[in-house]
matplotlib code that plots the C-alpha trace (Angstrom):
import matplotlib.pyplot as plt

x = [143.6, 142.1, 140.8, 141.6, 140.8, 141.4, 144.7, 144.8, 142.9, 146.1, 148.4, 147.0, 146.6, 150.0, 151.7, 149.9, 151.0, 154.7, 156.0, 155.6, 158.3, 157.5, 153.8, 155.0, 157.3, 154.5, 151.4, 154.5, 154.9, 150.6, 150.5, 152.9, 151.7, 147.8, 147.5, 145.4, 141.1, 139.9, 136.1, 134.7, 131.0, 129.2, 130.8, 129.4, 126.3, 126.1, 126.6, 124.0, 121.3, 122.5, 121.4, 123.6, 123.0, 126.3, 127.7, 131.4, 130.7, 128.3, 131.3, 133.7, 132.3, 131.1, 134.5, 135.4, 133.2, 135.0, 138.3, 137.2, 139.1, 138.5, 138.5, 136.5, 139.2, 136.8, 136.5, 134.0, 131.6, 128.4, 130.4, 130.6, 126.9, 125.8, 125.6, 128.2, 129.1, 132.4, 133.6, 134.0, 136.3, 138.1, 142.3, 142.7, 140.1, 142.2, 145.9, 144.5, 143.0, 146.6]
y = [-30.8, -30.1, -31.7, -32.7, -30.1, -27.4, -28.6, -27.7, -24.7, -23.8, -25.2, -22.8, -19.3, -19.3, -20.8, -17.3, -15.1, -16.5, -19.6, -23.1, -24.5, -21.9, -23.2, -27.2, -25.9, -24.3, -27.4, -29.4, -28.1, -27.8, -31.5, -32.2, -29.9, -30.4, -33.4, -33.9, -35.7, -37.6, -36.9, -39.9, -40.7, -41.0, -37.4, -35.5, -36.9, -36.2, -33.2, -32.9, -33.4, -31.5, -28.8, -26.0, -25.1, -23.9, -27.1, -26.5, -25.6, -28.3, -30.4, -29.4, -29.9, -33.5, -33.8, -32.3, -34.8, -37.7, -36.4, -35.4, -32.5, -29.6, -26.3, -25.5, -22.4, -20.4, -16.3, -17.4, -15.1, -17.0, -20.4, -18.9, -18.3, -22.0, -24.9, -27.6, -29.9, -28.7, -25.4, -23.3, -20.2, -17.6, -17.4, -14.5, -16.5, -19.6, -17.4, -16.9, -19.8, -22.0]
z = [-28.3, -32.0, -34.8, -37.9, -40.1, -37.4, -37.7, -41.6, -41.4, -39.2, -41.5, -44.7, -42.1, -41.1, -43.9, -45.6, -42.8, -42.4, -45.0, -46.0, -43.6, -40.4, -40.7, -40.4, -37.3, -35.6, -36.2, -35.1, -32.0, -31.4, -32.4, -30.2, -26.9, -27.8, -29.9, -32.4, -31.9, -34.8, -36.2, -37.1, -38.4, -35.6, -34.3, -37.0, -36.8, -32.4, -34.0, -36.3, -33.4, -30.7, -29.4, -30.8, -34.4, -35.4, -36.9, -36.5, -32.8, -31.7, -33.6, -31.3, -28.7, -29.2, -29.6, -26.4, -24.5, -26.0, -25.3, -21.7, -22.2, -19.3, -21.2, -25.1, -25.5, -28.3, -29.7, -31.3, -29.1, -29.8, -28.9, -26.0, -24.8, -25.7, -23.5, -23.2, -21.0, -21.5, -20.2, -23.1, -22.3, -24.2, -24.8, -22.1, -19.5, -20.5, -19.6, -16.8, -15.4, -15.8]

ax = plt.figure().add_subplot(projection="3d")
ax.plot(x, y, z, "-o")
ax.set_aspect("equal")
plt.show()
């Protein structure tokens, strides 16, 4: 799963690298394959009181916990150093797992 704000980031970056039609197709695939988690006020509040200093990382962790996911996949080296109730893995590590 990924957050709705990540969906908009993915769409923007993909449309700049390719085109809008390709970005739409890619995002449709990702939504169908992984799903989108909603982010609500309580999630933001929980992220603000989290021990994780980076708000975006804390928000991702809160949403991952809410959805009971197995892994958070990230290339963010600082995020990978954090303590989380959800396993933090690199994309390569995740591919090795599956």
